[in-house]
N, C-alpha and C positions, 0 to 999 in steps of 0.2 A: 553842344547840340545847336540846333537852329530853330527857327520859328515853325517850320512845317513838321520836322521830326518831333519836336516837343508837342505841337498841336495834335499829332497823331497819337502820341502817348497819353496825353490828357483825355482825348476822346475815348480811348480804350479803357482808361482808368474809371470812367463814369459807369462802366458795366460791372464794377466790383459788387459782389453781393454782401460782403462784410467789410466793415471799416478796418483800416490798418491799425495795428496796436498803437496805443497812444503813449504809453510810458516808455522811458528809455530801457528799463529792465526787460519789459515784454518784447520790445523791438530787438534787443540784444539776444534774448533767448530764442527768438524766431530765427535770427541769422545763424546762431550757433547750431540750431537744428538743421538749417538748410546747408550750411557748409560742413556739417559733421565734425565740428571741433572749434576750439577757441583760437587756435593759432591762425587758421585761415581767415577768420573774422578780423583778427587783429591786423593782419597784413592788408586786408581789404580796406579797413578804416584808417590805417596809419597810426595805430595806437599799440601799446604793449599788450601782451597776452594777459598779464595780471590785471590790467584795467578792464579788459573784457570780462574776466572772471568776477571782478567786483560788481560790475553792472548786472551780471547774471544773478548774483546773490543779493541784489538790491542794497549793497553797501554804498554805492554811489547812485544817486537818484537823478541829479540834474547835470547833463553834459554841457560843456562849453558850446557856444552858438555854432561854431564851425563843425564840431563833432556831431552835434544834434542834427544839422542839415545833412551831413554825409550819412549818418545812421538812418535818417528818414528816407533819403534817396535810395540807399541800398535795400531797405525793406520794400519800398514802393516798386522797385525794379523787379523784385522777385515774388511779389504778392499775387496770389491766385493765378498761376500761369495757365491753367485750363480755362478759366473764365475769360482771360485775355484772348486765348486762341479761338475760343468759340465766338467772341465778339468780332474778331477780325474776319473769321470765316463767314459769319453772317453778313457783315458789311460787304465783303468781296463777292458774295454769291447772290444775295437777295435784296438787302435794304439799301445799299449804297452808303454814301457819306454826305453830310451837309457841310458846306463851306461858307463861311461868312468872312469876307475880307474887304479891306480898304487899302488899295494899292495903286501904283502907277502902272497902267497897261500901255505898252507900245506895240506897234504893228509893223509888219512888212507886208505891204499890199500892192495891188496893181497900180500902175501909174495913173495919176489923175484923182486918186482917192486921198482922203486925209489920213495920214499915218502918224500924226503928232501924238506923242504919249500924253496921257492925262490921267488924273486920279479918278478912280471909280470905286463905288461901294457896291459890292455884289454879294447876294445871299442866294446860293444855288444848291440844289440837290444833285449831286453827281451820281450817275448810274453805277451799278456794282462793278463793272469792268474797269472803270477809272479808279475806284477805291482799291481794287485788287492791284492795279499797277502801282499805286502809291505805297501800299503795304509791301509789295514785292520789292520795290526799289529800296524801301527802308530796311527790309530784312537782308538785302544784298549788300548793305553798307554804303548806300549812295550818299554822296555829299549833299550839303544843303542846296548847292547850285543845281545839282541834278534833280533833286526833289522839286525845286521851283520850276524847272523845265517841264517835269511831268505834270505838275499842277497847272502850269500855263497851258499845256496842250489840252488838258481836261476842260479848263475854263473856256478855251478857244472853241473846242468842239461843242460844248453844251450851250454856251451863251452867244458867242460871236458868230459861229457858223451854224447855230441852231440845228445841230444834228445833220448837217449836210445840205440844208435847204437854202443857204445863202453864203456869200463870201467864201467861196471854195478855196482860193489861194491865200487866204489870210493866215499869217503866222503871228501868234501872240507872244509877247514878252512880258514877264511879270517882274517888276522891279519896285524898289522903295515901298516895301510892305509896311504900312502903318499899324494895321490890325489884322489878325488872322485867328479864326476860331474854327475848329473842326468838331463835328458831333456825329455820332453813329446813329 
């Protein structure tokens, strides 16, 4: 994944109403329930079916570090899908999304203006239609570069063009992201 897609996922995860199961056994039982069987969970995690069964019965309690990470990621990916959908819908229709980034912004502007790229730190509230574009692009399987382009257009519209009040022909490029955080 990339910075923007991971940032969108972390922002949606903040809307969870219950914590993710903490023990390996509870996480494995949750996945078995979601996948409706141990074979599919074993294939998803890259372990044997017998290993999954042992975790379900609490015969194994502490997974290796790599398996623990894959297990936690698989549970987090499937945890509270309706809460996720509701948070995305609310951000895309009413509340918008807050973006905090430190990145290099470059411009394509009219002759005579300064279009040198420079590092800026921006914290902006993006309107709901920009949040909807980001979520739609992510759902459509957009690459990280495409998500950066959508985010750059949103930042250009909100910050640099000030909603159409200035710099009408300014095209914004977002590169060298040092920090990016998204909140709903």
